[in-house]
C-alpha positions in Angstrom: -44.2 12.9 142.7 -43.0 13.2 146.4 -40.5 10.5 145.7 -39.2 12.3 142.6 -39.0 15.5 144.6 -36.9 13.8 147.2 -34.5 12.5 144.6 -34.2 16.0 143.0 -33.5 17.4 146.5 -30.8 14.9 147.0 -29.3 15.8 143.6 -29.2 19.5 144.6 -27.3 18.8 147.7 -25.1 16.3 145.8 -24.3 18.8 143.2 -23.5 21.7 145.5 -21.5 19.9 148.2 -17.9 20.6 147.6 -16.8 18.0 150.2 -18.7 15.3 148.3 -16.9 16.1 145.0 -20.2 15.7 143.1 -19.7 14.3 139.6 -22.7 16.4 138.4 -20.8 19.6 139.2 -18.6 20.4 136.2 -15.0 21.5 136.8 -15.2 23.9 133.9 -16.0 27.0 136.1 -12.9 26.2 138.2 -10.7 26.5 135.1 -12.3 29.5 133.5 -13.9 31.6 136.3 -10.9 33.8 137.1 -10.1 34.2 133.4 -13.3 36.3 133.0 -11.3 39.1 134.7 -8.5 39.1 132.0 -8.5 41.4 129.0 -5.6 39.8 127.3 -6.3 36.1 127.8 -10.1 35.7 127.5 -11.8 32.4 127.1 -15.0 31.6 125.1 -16.2 29.8 128.3 -15.3 32.7 130.7 -18.6 34.6 130.4 -20.4 31.9 132.5 -18.4 33.3 135.4 -19.3 36.9 134.6 -21.4 37.9 131.6 -19.8 41.4 131.7 -16.6 39.8 130.1 -18.6 39.6 126.8 -18.0 43.4 126.6 -14.4 42.6 125.7 -15.2 40.3 122.8 -13.7 41.5 119.5 -13.9 38.4 117.2 -16.1 35.4 116.8 -15.0 32.2 118.6 -16.5 28.8 119.6 -15.3 25.9 121.6 -16.1 22.5 123.1 -14.7 20.9 126.3 -15.2 17.5 127.8 -14.1 15.9 131.1 -14.1 12.4 132.4 -14.6 12.6 136.2 -12.0 10.4 138.0 -11.6 8.3 134.8 -15.0 6.7 135.4 -17.2 6.0 132.4 -20.5 6.9 134.2 -19.3 10.3 135.3 -18.9 12.7 132.3 -19.3 16.4 131.6 -19.3 18.3 128.3 -19.8 21.9 127.4 -20.0 24.0 124.2 -19.8 27.8 123.9 -19.7 30.5 121.3 -19.1 34.3 121.5 -19.9 36.9 118.8 -19.1 40.6 118.8 -22.2 42.8 118.8 -21.3 46.4 118.9 -20.8 47.9 121.4 -20.3 44.6 123.2 -20.7 40.9 122.6 -23.2 38.0 122.8 -22.4 34.6 124.2 -24.1 31.2 124.2 -23.2 28.2 126.3 -24.6 24.7 127.1 -23.3 22.0 129.4 -24.4 18.5 130.2 -23.3 16.2 133.1 -24.1 12.6 134.0 -23.5 10.5 137.1 -25.1 7.1 136.6 -28.8 7.6 136.5 -28.6 11.3 137.4 -28.1 14.0 134.8 -28.0 17.8 134.7 -28.0 20.4 131.9 -27.6 24.1 131.8 -28.2 26.6 128.9 -26.9 30.2 129.1 -27.3 33.2 126.8 -25.6 36.4 127.8 -24.8 39.9 126.6 -22.1 42.4 127.8 -21.2 45.9 126.7 -18.6 48.5 127.7 -19.7 51.7 129.4 -16.8 54.1 128.7 -13.2 53.0 129.2 -13.3 51.7 132.7 -16.6 49.7 133.2 -18.3 46.8 131.5 -21.8 45.5 132.4 -23.4 42.2 131.4 -26.5 40.1 131.9 -27.3 36.5 131.2 -30.4 34.2 131.2 -30.1 30.6 132.2 -32.2 27.4 132.0 -31.4 24.6 134.4 -32.6 21.0 134.2 -32.1 18.1 136.6 -33.3 14.5 135.9 -33.3 11.0 137.1 -33.7 8.1 134.7 -37.1 6.5 135.2 -38.4 9.5 137.2 -38.4 12.4 134.8 -37.0 16.0 134.9 -37.4 19.2 136.8 -36.4 22.6 135.5 -36.1 26.3 136.4 -35.0 29.5 134.8 -32.8 32.2 136.3 -30.8 35.3 135.5 -27.5 36.8 136.4 -25.9 40.2 136.1 -22.3 41.3 136.5 -19.9 44.2 136.2 -16.1 44.4 135.6 -14.1 47.5 136.3 -10.6 48.3 135.0 -8.7 49.5 138.0 -5.5 50.1 136.1 -3.9 49.1 132.8 -3.2 45.7 134.3 -5.8 45.0 136.9 -9.5 44.2 136.5 -12.0 43.5 139.2 -15.7 42.8 139.3 -18.7 40.9 140.7 -21.6 38.7 139.6 -25.0 38.0 141.2 -26.8 34.9 139.9 -30.4 34.1 140.6 -31.1 37.1 142.8 -34.9 36.4 142.9 -34.5 32.8 143.9 -36.4 29.9 142.3 -37.5 26.3 142.7 -37.2 23.3 140.4 -40.4 22.0 138.9 -44.0 23.1 139.1 -44.4 21.8 142.6 -41.1 23.4 143.8 -39.3 20.1 144.6 -36.0 21.9 145.4 -34.5 25.4 145.7 -32.1 27.1 143.3 -29.6 29.0 145.4 -28.6 32.6 145.1 -24.9 32.8 144.1 -22.6 35.8 144.7 -19.1 36.0 143.3 -16.2 38.5 143.2 -13.1 38.3 141.0 -9.9 40.0 140.3 -7.4 39.5 137.5 -3.9 40.8 136.8 -2.6 40.9 133.2 1.0 41.3 134.2 2.0 41.2 130.5 0.8 39.9 127.2 2.2 36.5 128.3 1.3 36.2 132.0 -2.0 36.3 133.8 -3.1 35.4 137.3 -6.4 35.9 139.0 -8.9 34.6 141.6 -12.6 34.3 142.1 -14.5 34.1 145.4 -17.9 32.3 145.1 -20.6 32.1 147.8 -23.7 30.0 147.1 -26.6 30.3 149.5 -26.2 27.7 152.4 -22.9 26.5 151.0 -19.3 27.1 152.1 -17.2 29.9 150.6 -15.3 28.8 147.5 -12.1 30.3 146.1 -10.8 29.5 142.6 -7.4 30.8 141.6 -5.3 30.2 138.5 -2.4 31.5 136.4 -1.5 31.2 132.7 1.8 31.8 131.0 2.4 31.9 127.3 5.9 30.3 126.9 6.0 30.9 123.1 3.3 32.2 120.7 2.0 28.7 120.0 2.1 27.2 123.6 0.5 28.3 126.9 0.7 26.6 130.3 -1.8 27.1 133.1 -2.7 25.8 136.6 -4.8 26.5 139.6 -6.6 25.4 142.7 -10.1 25.3 144.0 -10.8 25.2 147.8 -14.4 23.9 147.6 -13.4 20.9 145.4 -10.1 20.4 147.2 -8.3 20.0 143.9 -5.4 21.4 142.0 -5.2 21.3 138.2 -2.6 21.9 135.5 -3.0 22.3 131.7 -1.5 23.3 128.4 -2.8 24.9 125.2 -1.4 24.7 121.7 -2.3 27.2 119.0 -2.7 25.6 115.6 -4.5 28.4 113.7 -7.4 28.7 113.5 -7.7 26.0 116.1 -6.5 26.0 119.7 -6.2 22.6 121.5 -6.2 22.4 125.3 -5.5 19.6 127.7 -5.9 19.7 131.5 -5.9 17.3 134.5 -7.5 17.8 137.9 -5.9 16.1 140.9 -7.8 14.9 143.9 -5.8 13.3 146.7 -8.4 10.6 147.4 -10.5 10.2 144.2 -7.8 10.5 141.6 -7.4 12.3 138.2 -10.0 14.0 136.0 -8.7 14.6 132.5 -10.2 17.3 130.3 -9.8 18.1 126.6 -10.9 21.3 124.8 -11.0 22.6 121.2 -11.5 26.3 120.4 -12.2 27.6 117.0 -11.5 31.2 116.0 -9.9 34.0 118.1 -10.0 34.8 121.7 -8.7 38.3 121.1 -10.6 41.1 123.0 -11.2 44.8 122.7 -8.5 46.8 124.3 
């Protein structure tokens, strides 16, 4: 058991270390984190960054996304999410799974968000985390997060999220800690076509991380996007194509030393939100 605990401890460090570019740390939050602070260009995956964004959901939607880290077969990540309006807010479900050789990680997230008047939205989510090593077993822990989004003006939204405020440890014997994570975000819906935003994330005992992105709808059926993440030292670019009722998305992350990580997404339904 001590040996397994040591392996899980290594995995925690391996996953959280931005300098190591851990394959078990999905790039999905880098793409969708700031979008949680947009009203006009919401993503079905965005509520993982802030569950309060579920308060903007107006129509049912679901999506899947997959990435191949640095084009290596052993390093893959996939996620699925769905959002459903539930007056006066919305409900979201998300699951993601990552592998890096013998190591694997899975997360399950269920959240709810609702509007409080015209200027504030609150949300809460409950998460289940699991880490495993082939031949050694698994360790798991549950956590919760809550967040808020405030509409500063017709175009600007800002908010915060606190994840795992009570702390936690993986496994019955507490083989590794689950860090407390604080985040702050801001988004600018400059128009129906253009959005830009950023997210600042601080995990306990980890360096500060900044994710920033933009998206621009060139024509009604085509959108381009791009961004940068300081913790992962990567830039990314992507494009989306609306083929009703399906939206296809492609993206690529670029690391100056480790190469390219391609990602593909398919979203069913609408991403429209409450105004």
